[in-house]
C-alpha positions in Angstrom: 1.5 -30.8 -16.6 -2.2 -31.1 -17.6 -2.9 -27.6 -16.4 0.1 -26.3 -18.3 -1.0 -28.0 -21.5 -4.5 -26.6 -21.1 -3.2 -23.0 -20.9 -0.6 -23.2 -23.6 -1.9 -21.5 -26.9 -2.3 -23.6 -30.0 0.5 -23.6 -32.6 -1.4 -21.3 -34.9 -2.1 -18.9 -32.1 1.5 -18.9 -31.1 2.7 -17.9 -34.6 0.0 -15.3 -34.9 1.3 -13.8 -31.6 4.8 -13.9 -33.0 3.7 -12.2 -36.2 1.9 -9.5 -34.3 -0.9 -9.2 -36.8 -2.3 -6.2 -35.1 0.7 -4.2 -36.4 -0.1 -5.0 -40.0 -2.2 -1.8 -40.6 1.2 0.0 -40.4 2.2 -1.9 -43.5 -1.1 -1.9 -45.4 -2.1 1.8 -44.9 0.7 3.6 -46.7 0.3 1.2 -49.7 -3.3 2.3 -50.0 -2.4 6.0 -50.0 0.5 5.7 -52.5 -1.7 3.6 -54.8 -4.6 5.9 -54.5 -2.4 8.9 -55.4 -1.5 7.0 -58.6 -5.2 6.4 -59.1 -5.8 10.1 -58.9 -3.5 10.3 -62.0 -5.7 7.5 -63.6 -3.0 4.9 -63.3 -3.6 1.5 -61.6 -1.8 -1.8 -62.1 -3.6 -4.4 -59.9 -0.8 -7.0 -59.9 1.7 -4.3 -58.8 -0.6 -3.2 -56.0 -1.0 -6.8 -54.8 2.8 -7.4 -54.9 3.5 -4.2 -53.0 0.9 -5.1 -50.4 2.3 -8.6 -49.9 5.9 -7.3 -49.8 5.0 -4.7 -47.2 3.1 -7.1 -45.0 5.8 -9.7 -45.0 8.5 -7.2 -44.3 6.5 -6.1 -41.3 6.0 -9.7 -40.1 9.7 -10.4 -40.6 10.6 -7.3 -38.6 8.3 -8.5 -35.8 9.9 -11.9 -35.7 13.4 -10.5 -35.8 12.4 -8.1 -33.0 11.0 -11.0 -30.9 14.2 -13.0 -31.3 16.6 -10.2 -30.7 14.8 -8.7 -27.7 14.8 -12.1 -26.1 18.5 -12.5 -26.6 19.2 -9.1 -25.1 16.9 -9.7 -22.1 14.5 -6.9 -23.0 11.3 -9.0 -22.9 11.0 -9.9 -19.2 8.1 -11.5 -17.4 7.0 -8.2 -15.9 6.5 -6.4 -19.2 2.9 -5.0 -19.7 2.6 -5.9 -23.3 1.5 -9.3 -24.8 3.8 -12.3 -24.3 6.7 -12.6 -26.7 7.0 -16.1 -28.0 10.8 -16.4 -27.7 11.2 -14.9 -24.3 8.1 -16.7 -23.1 9.5 -20.1 -24.1 6.7 -20.8 -26.5 9.0 -21.3 -29.5 12.7 -22.2 -29.5 14.9 -19.2 -30.6 16.2 -21.1 -33.7 12.7 -21.7 -35.0 11.9 -18.0 -34.6 15.1 -17.1 -36.5 14.3 -19.5 -39.3 10.8 -18.1 -39.5 12.3 -14.6 -39.8 14.5 -15.7 -42.8 11.5 -17.4 -44.5 9.3 -14.4 -44.0 11.8 -12.0 -45.5 12.3 -14.6 -48.2 8.6 -14.3 -49.2 9.0 -10.5 -49.2 11.9 -10.9 -51.7 9.3 -12.2 -54.2 8.7 -8.5 -54.7 11.5 -8.8 -57.2 8.6 -8.8 -59.7 8.2 -5.1 -58.9 11.9 -4.5 -59.7 11.3 -6.1 -63.1 8.2 -4.2 -64.0 8.8 -0.8 -62.4 12.6 -0.3 -62.0 15.8 -1.3 -60.2 15.3 1.5 -57.6 12.8 -0.8 -55.9 15.5 -3.3 -55.2 17.3 -0.8 -53.1 14.0 0.1 -51.3 13.3 -3.5 -50.5 16.8 -4.2 -49.3 16.9 -1.1 -47.1 13.5 -2.0 -45.6 14.6 -5.5 -44.7 17.9 -4.2 -43.3 16.1 -1.6 -41.2 13.7 -4.3 -39.9 16.6 -6.5 -38.8 18.8 -3.8 -37.3 15.9 -2.3 -35.2 16.7 -4.6 -32.4 19.4 -6.8 -34.0 23.0 -6.3 -34.9 25.9 -4.9 -32.8 24.2 -1.5 -32.2 20.4 -1.7 -32.7 18.9 1.7 -33.4 15.8 0.8 -31.5 17.9 0.8 -28.3 19.2 4.3 -29.0 15.9 6.2 -29.3 15.8 6.2 -33.1 13.0 3.7 -33.6 10.3 6.4 -34.3 12.5 8.1 -36.8 13.0 4.9 -38.9 9.3 4.1 -38.6 8.4 7.5 -39.9 10.8 7.1 -42.8 10.0 3.5 -43.8 6.3 3.3 -43.0 5.7 6.9 -44.2 8.0 8.4 -46.7 9.4 5.1 -48.3 6.1 3.2 -48.2 3.9 5.9 -49.6 6.4 7.2 -52.2 7.4 3.7 -53.1 3.9 2.5 -53.6 3.2 5.5 -55.8 6.4 4.8 -57.8 5.4 1.2 -58.3 2.4 2.4 -60.2 3.6 5.4 -62.2 7.4 4.9 -62.3 8.2 8.4 -61.3 7.9 10.6 -58.1 5.9 13.7 -57.5 6.1 16.0 -54.5 2.5 15.2 -53.5 3.7 11.6 -52.6 6.1 13.0 -50.1 3.7 15.5 -48.7 1.0 12.8 -48.1 3.6 10.5 -46.6 4.2 12.9 -43.7 0.9 12.4 -41.9 0.9 8.7 -42.7 4.4 8.4 -41.2 3.5 10.4 -38.1 0.6 8.1 -37.1 2.8 5.0 -37.9 5.5 6.4 -35.6 2.8 7.1 -33.0 2.2 3.3 -32.8 5.7 2.9 -31.6 5.4 5.8 -29.2 2.4 4.1 -27.5 4.3 0.8 -27.4 7.3 2.5 -25.8 5.3 4.5 -23.3 3.7 1.2 -22.1 7.1 -0.5 -21.8 9.1 2.5 -20.4 9.9 0.9 -17.0 10.9 -2.5 -18.3 12.9 -1.0 -21.2 14.7 1.3 -18.7 15.7 -1.7 -16.6 16.9 -3.7 -19.6 19.1 -0.8 -20.8 16.8 -0.2 -23.8 17.1 3.6 -24.3 14.0 4.2 -26.4 12.8 7.7 -27.1 10.2 7.3 -24.2 13.0 6.3 -21.8 15.1 9.3 -22.9 12.3 11.8 -22.7 10.4 10.4 -19.8 6.7 9.5 -19.6 5.2 13.1 -19.5 7.1 14.5 -22.4 6.5 11.4 -24.5 2.8 11.7 -23.9 2.9 15.3 -25.2 5.0 14.1 -28.2 2.4 11.5 -29.0 -0.4 14.1 -28.9 1.6 16.5 -31.1 2.3 13.8 -33.7 -1.3 12.6 -34.0 -2.8 16.1 -34.2 -0.1 17.3 -36.6 -1.0 14.5 -38.9 -4.5 15.9 -39.2 -3.2 19.5 -39.8 -0.8 18.4 -42.6 -3.3 16.3 -44.5 -4.7 19.1 -46.7 -1.3 20.5 -47.7 -1.6 19.1 -51.2 -5.0 20.9 -51.6 -3.7 24.2 -50.2 -0.6 24.2 -52.3 -1.4 21.7 -55.0 -4.0 20.3 -57.4 -6.0 18.2 -55.0 -9.5 19.0 -53.6 -11.1 19.4 -50.2 -12.0 15.7 -50.3 -8.6 15.4 -48.5 -10.5 16.4 -45.3 -12.2 13.0 -45.2 -9.6 11.6 -42.7 -10.8 14.2 -40.2 -13.8 12.0 -39.6 -11.4 9.9 -37.5 -10.6 12.9 -35.2 -12.9 11.6 -32.4 -11.0 8.3 -32.3 -7.7 10.2 -32.3 -8.8 12.3 -29.4 -9.9 9.3 -27.4 -6.6 7.5 -28.0 -4.6 10.6 -27.0 -6.6 10.9 -23.8 -6.0 7.3 -22.8 -2.2 7.6 -23.5 -2.1 10.9 -21.5 -4.0 9.6 -18.4 -3.4 5.9 -18.1 -0.4 3.8 -17.1 -1.8 0.3 -16.8 -0.9 -2.3 -19.4 -4.5 -3.2 -20.4 -5.4 0.4 -21.2 -2.2 1.0 -23.2 -2.6 -2.2 -25.1 -6.1 -1.1 -26.1 -4.7 2.3 -27.0 -2.1 0.6 -29.2 -4.8 -1.4 -31.0 -6.9 1.7 -31.4 -3.9 3.7 -32.8 -3.5 0.9 -35.4 -7.2 1.2 -36.2 -6.8 5.0 -36.4 -4.0 4.6 -38.9 -5.9 2.2 -41.1 -9.2 4.3 -41.1 -7.2 7.5 -41.6 -5.3 6.2 -44.6 -8.4 4.5 -46.1 -10.3 7.8 -46.0 -7.3 9.6 -47.3 -7.1 7.1 -50.2 -10.8 7.6 -50.8 -10.4 11.4 -50.8 -7.6 11.1 -53.4 -9.8 9.0 -55.7 -12.7 11.4 -55.2 -10.4 14.3 -56.2 -10.1 12.9 -59.8 
């Protein structure tokens, strides 16, 4: 009993594990890009930016908690998985507490109603759809994450919806450049899930979780990951080639060495430790890529 208590994480550590704070770059990065595009048009509302950022982060955390709870109920998070311990399946937190935390977290995200008041009713639909997508990823009668559609929804909600929505929050209209810039952002965000699913391919297959990696197999999924990452770099300057922006949009290319290193690890390694590191590095890649893209947009003014 003494040994067990010594190895059990603290309460704060357990909830940080449940929140999966390393995934938060996926929520923060697109808000930076959408807001910077508005800044290119000389529009910036600080309170709207903060509200969008908080809403995005808490929707992400709520999704992670919901995923932790639902995967445990379905038996997908087994002891032999290569990723970090999940708090529900690992017995660190009772399922009911995780479910309550999920509701509370999404409740904080609903405070984004401020954005509906100041920017338009359309954002109410965006917020509701984002929360619903987060819950139905592994929850509900037919979770889309179990049918190989997770990457599609991540691309849509952490790319198109997040970038275009953050831009709309500031300027209250939509331009084609917001959608064009959302594509590379969404591709890298979806790449995070690809790495996660490559790592868990064997345990997901045994649990009946038919992720895209399970459907395609390890080799083809690795090639898909490489294609998604490199395509993100190729598509970044589209709004310069066909639009009003400037070559400052090439700033994200400074992260290409990091991208190449991550692709190489995903292509060559199968052990959990290496793929967990690749997952963290992909998150870092997305944050640095989007921060530089945002800087390039502001420098284009």
